[in-house]
Each structure stands twice: as structure tokens, then as C-alpha cells.
N, C-alpha and C positions, 0 to 999 in steps of 0.2 A: 504493499499499500504505499502511496507516494504523495497523496493528498486527501484532505477531508473536506467535506463541504457542510453547511447548515440547511435547515428548512427555513422558508421565508413565509410571512403572513403579513398581508394587508388588511388590518383590522376593518371589520364591517362598518362600525360606529366612524371611522375615519374617511373610509370609502364613500360613505353616505354625504359626506360634504361636497364631493364633486360635483360638477353640473352633469346635466344627462349625458350629454355626448362622451364627456371623459369616463362616467361610470359605463356606459355602453362599451367602450374601447377597453375598459380594465376589468370588465366583469370576470374574465378568465383568470385574472389575479387575485380575485376576492374569495381566496381559500389558502390554506397551508400547501405550499408547493416544495418540490425539490429540485431547484433549477441547475443543479451542477455546479461547476466552479465560476459561480458569477461574482467572486470577491466580496460577498455580504457574509463574512463570518467564515472564511475558509482558511486552511493551514496547508502548508505545502513543506516537502522534504526539500532542503536547501540544496543538497548535492544533486538530486535529480533535476530541479529547476534550473540550477546552473548548467548541468549536461545539455539540458533541451533549449537553452539560449534566452531564458527568461521570457518576458513578455514582448510581443512584437510591437513596438511603438513607433515603427516606421510608415506601415501600412494602417494599422489601427490606432488612430490618434484619439478618438472620442468613444471608443468602445469596440468590442469585439476581439481584443487582445485575450481576453479571458477565454472565450470559446475556441479561439485558434489554439491556445495551449492546451485546453481540454482535450481537443480531437487529437492532437500529437500525443498526449499522455495515455490517452484510453486504449490506444492501439497495442501497447504494451504492459501498461500498468493498471493496479486496481485503484479505484477512488472510491472513497466511503461517504456516505451521507449519514451523518449523526444524528441523534435525537435533539440536538440544540436547534433552537428556533430564534430568528431575528425578526422582529417586527419592524416593517418598511415603511416608516411615516413620511411617505415622499407625496406631498400635495401636488395636484395637477389640475388643468382645466382643459376646455377642449383645444385651444390653440396649442397649448404646451405638450398635449397628447398627441395630436396629429403631427406635430414636428418630431416627437420621439417616435412615432410609427415610420415616418421617413428615415429617420436615423437608422431604426432597425434594419428597414428594407436595404438601405446602403451598407451596413454592415454584414447582411446575408449575401448581398452581391460580391463584396470584397472577400469573405469566407469562401465562397464558391469558386471564386477565381482562384484562390490559393490552395483550399483544402478539400474540395469536392470529393476526391478518391479516397481520402483518409477518413471522411466524416461518417457519422453513424448513419444506418440504412434510413432512420426516420427523417433525418436532414436532407438525404437525397431525394426522398420521395416528395418531400415539401417543395424541394427546389424544382424537381422536374413537373410538378403540377403548375407551380408558378410560371415556368417557362413554356411547358408544352401547351397549355390550354390557349393562352392568348395568341401563341404562334399559329396554332391550329384554326384559330378563329379568323385569323387575317387570310390565311391561304383558302379557307373554305368560302370566302367571298368570290374566289375566281373559279370555284369548283362546283358548289351546289347550295342553294339557298336554304334547302331543309337542313343540311349538315350545319350550316352556320347557326340555326335557331338552335339546333341540338347541343352544339357546342356551348352556346350562350346560356342555355339552360343549365348545363354543368357547371359553368362559371358561376352563376347565381346561387347554386346548390352548394358548391365549395366555399363560396365567399361568405355564406350564412351557415357554415357547419357549427358555430358557436351559438346560433339563435336560440335553441332550447335553454342553453345555459343563461343568456342574456334574458330571456323571457321570464325565468323564474326568479333571478337574483333582482332584476329590476321591477317585478311584479307587473309586467307590460299588460296583462289582462285589465289592468284598472287604468292603463294611460292610452289615450288616444294617438299618442306619437308612434305607437307601434307600426302603423303602416309605412313609416318612413324607415325603419330600422333596416329591413332587407335593401333598401336602396342605399343607405348609409354603408352597410357592410360591402356591398358591391363597389361602391366608390372607393372606399379604403383598400380593397383587394386590388383594383385597378391602380391606385396610387402606388401601392406596395410594389406592383409589378413594375411600373415605370422607373421608380427609383433604384430597384433592384438591378434592372438591366442597365441604367445608366452607370452605376458603380461598377458592374460587371463588365462592361464594354470599355468604358473610359479608363480603366486601370488607375483610378483615383484614390487618394488617401481618405479614410473615413474618420 
């Protein structure tokens, strides 16, 4: 074992102070999660970190350096998530959260460019969905209109994969804004894909 990580919780009473859009986009975080080496209460074996070159702050200037190191370590070493828990009191609003989602997309693009072949299967699947469906959607315009609508439907479904969680946690059965939620999720998905591709193609620092 070369590193340990902690569980992370965004307390519900704190999360409820966010505005509607911010709560919608962070509903997936409103629970106790085990995020891996996200440096919120992690410990590293110094000799191993030194061997693997520490954090890559040349490519990952604002985030992603922890995931990059995690991908490199798990190919050979064991990382344990302990029972320790960190409360994440990080207030946000719609503007800050959308900016954070863009940052996540750019980080994912840079990680894919550098670490795709050593990344876990779950990460590879997520990336293939983010790259594959929009690409197929564009090509389907020149092939078959029915195929276009089928792929668009798949994108709507995938972009709303967390809708049940959002529905329950935001109690959307009481909120008329529920009609906008699928559209917001689709918009955020397309925004994510755009900035992912931008970072992936441009080879920019993130």
C-alpha cells in the first residue's frame, strides 16, 4: 500500500444553502463518497511518490494532478480508502459551479490526452461516451435523419443519467422547475464535451 484516502461528505444542511442550479449540479456529491486520491485528507508513501515524480504541475496547473498520479499508482500499487471522513464545506452558486464543471471537462481532456491507456475502465467508458456520441451525431447528419434522432435521444438519456438522484434530493415532485432539468442536464453535457475536446485537441495546460 502506497497511499490512503479519506471519505468526503458535503453536509446536506450546507448543500441546501446553494441556489437551485448549484444544487442540481452538485446533487451527486450530496452523500458520503470515496473519491480516491483527491488530496482532501490523503497520505502518501514518500519514497513511492518520489519514484513516480510527484504531481505533474506542468500540465495540471489548476487540477487533475491528483488523478494523474492516481492513474499511475494504481497500475502497480494498492491504495486504501480509510474510514476517516472529511466534511467539504465549499460554498458555491450557479456561476461558480458552471465554471467548475468547465474546469472538470478541461481536466478530463488533459487526462485523456496523457493517461487514457493507463486509466481505469470506468474512466475510459466515460470518455468514449463523451467523444463517441457527439461525433456520431455529427456524422449522422450526412447519413440518416432517423439515426440522428436516435443518437440525440441517447445523448439526452445519458446526460440525464443522474436525474433520478436529482429528482429525489431536490424533491422535484414539488417544484415546477422540473420541466427545465432535462434541458439543463443536456446543456451541461454539451458544454462538458466542448471544453473536453478543446483541452484534448489544443494540448493546453489546465
